[in-house]
N, C-alpha and C positions, 0 to 999 in steps of 0.2 A: 657675436651675434647677441642682437637685443629685442628681447618680444613685447612685442608691441599690441595694443588694443584699441579695437574701432569704436568709437560711440558715434551713433547717428542719433540726432534730435529731430523731433517734431513736432511742434508747436498744434497742438488742437484746440480751438474755442468751441462749446458748442455741438462737439458732434463734428465740426469739419475741419480741413487741415488749414493753420491763417497762412503760412509762409513754408519757404522752400525747406527742404532738409540741412541741415549743417552736418557737417561731418568732425570729429576732432581724434586725431592719432594721439594716446597716450600712450607713457614708457615709464609709469609706476615702476618703485621697489620694489614693492610685493606683488605678484602675480596671483598670490593666495584670494584677493579679494573677491566678495562676491557680485555676481553679475551689477547688481541694484546699488554694492557700495562704490563701483566702480564707476557707474555713471553718475553717483551724487558727488564723487571727486572730481570728475570729471567739469562738471559743469558749473561746481563751486570754484575751480580753479580759472575756468572759462573768464566767468562774471569777473571777477577781480580783473584781468587780463582788460575786460570791458571797460569798466571804470579807469583804468591806466590813460587805455585810448580817448577817453572821453576828456579827462584834464587834458591831454594833449592840442585835443582840439579847440577845447576854449581858453588855453592858450595861445594857439593861434589866432583865433578870431581876435582876443582882447588887443592881443598884441599887433595885429593888421599885417601880419608876417607874409602874406599872400602878396600883399601888394605891394612889398618891400623891393626896391632893386638894390642889388648886393656886386660889391667890387670883389669881396672875396667871399668865401664860405666859412671862414673859420671865426668870424665874430660872432654869427650869429647862431654857428656851432658853440661857442664858448655860451651865450647868451643863455640858452637851451639849457643848457646843465645847468649853469650856476639856478636859473627858473626851476628845474627841476627839484636841487635841494633846496631849493628855498620851500618848494609846496611841500617836500617830504618834511622837512621840518616843522611846517606849520600843523599839517595834519597828525605827525608825531607827539606835538604837542598839547594836542589838546585836553589828555590825561591830567595833564600838570598846567590847567590853566587856573582852575579850580584852589590847589596850594599857591597859585601864585596869588592870587585874588584876596587869598587871606593876610596875605603877609604883607600885601602895598596893597593899602585902602582907598589909595589915593589914585 
């Protein structure tokens, strides 16, 4: 049995609700969190998920995968995996760029 929490998010601007509600079901390991902590953690995790979705959308648009006609599914599946690994490497290497630049001046 798994305990879950429902987080309902509403966006307000100048006293008026701007968008429809959206719901997040969370199964965090610690159920002893305060309600505000639970909401903050759920929203923070959702923001990370949304950033990943934006990267996938950008990859599809830049590579024009929507217009591609496929003979098989395996090729684009492998290409997508390699692109995701390359993007992960690029984003994770940002913290090392200054060190590389100092050692390799040209």
